[in-house]
N, C-alpha and C positions, 0 to 999 in steps of 0.2 A: 571536419567534425560532423559526422552524420548523426542525426537524431539529437542534436544539441540545439537549444533555443536560447536566444538572448531575451532580455526582459521585454523588449519591444515586440519580438515575435510571439512571446507567451501572451502578452496582452491582446495581440491580434488574434491568436488562435483560440483563446478561451473567452467567448463573448461576455459572460457574466463577470469576469475578473476585472476589478479596478486596480489602479496603482496602489490605492490604500489597502485593499485586500491583500495584494501581493506582498506589500511591505509588512503587513501584520502577520501573514503566514510565515514569512521568512524570519522575522524577528522572534516569533514564538517557536521557531524550529519545527513547525508542523510540516513545512516543506524545506528541504535542505539542498539548495543548489550547489553546484560544483564551482570551484574557483578556476578560471582560465586566465590566460594572458590578457584577454580583452575585458575581463570582469566576470561577473556571475553568469553561469549558463545553467539551463534547466534541461533535464532529460524528459523523454516522452512520458515516463511514469509520473513525473512531477506535474505535467499538464493534466493527466487523468486525475491526480490527487486534487489539483486546484479546481477542476470542474466539480468534483464531488464536494469539496469544501464550500464552494460558492453555493451549491444547491442546498447543502445542510444549513449554512448560515442564513440563507434567504428563506427557505421553506419552513425551517424549524426555529428560526431566530436564535441560533446557538452562538454563544460568545467564544472567544479564542480558547478559553480553558475547556469548555465542553467539546469544541472541535478537536482539541488536542487529545482528549480522552477517547472520543469516538475513533479517531484515526489510530490511536495506540491499540485499541481493542481490535480494529480491523487488521492492523499489521500482525497482531498476535494470532488472529484467526487464520490469516494467510500462511503464516509460518507453521502453524499446527497442521494445516492441510498439506503443505509441502512435505513436512516430516511424515505424515501419514502415508502419502503417496510413495515416499522413499521406503518406508517399512513394508508397504504392500508389494512394492517391486522386489525388495529383497526376499520376501516370503514366497513370491511366485517361483523363485528358483529353488526352493527347498523341496524335499521329498514329500509326497502326498501324506504320509503318516505324520510328519511334523506339522504340516498345514492343518491336518485334521485335529491334532492335539491342541494347537493354538486356537483354532476355531471353537473347539469345545470349551477351552478355558475362558475365552471371551464370552461365550454364550452363558456360562455360569455366573459371570460378573454382571450381566445385564438383567 
């Protein structure tokens, strides 16, 4: 299981993370580990999320509801960026006159 981490490995890998934080993040579904035969396992992205969550909780004194909201907004932002990259990639393959018309339409909206 490459790039999968047990609870013990996560706690060792994320210095600011406490067992209490981990339990809170999982219970609030801010971090959603996968179920494996040996129990819960976390992906590398979960570790990054928990590092950010710990920083937000400590530096800005955010509670779990606020953390959930912030992470939801970040997830939406990342999804929008991914979608925008997909649209840009699709447009790159279009004829120059089509790209020019779309560019002009976007400029009119701005």
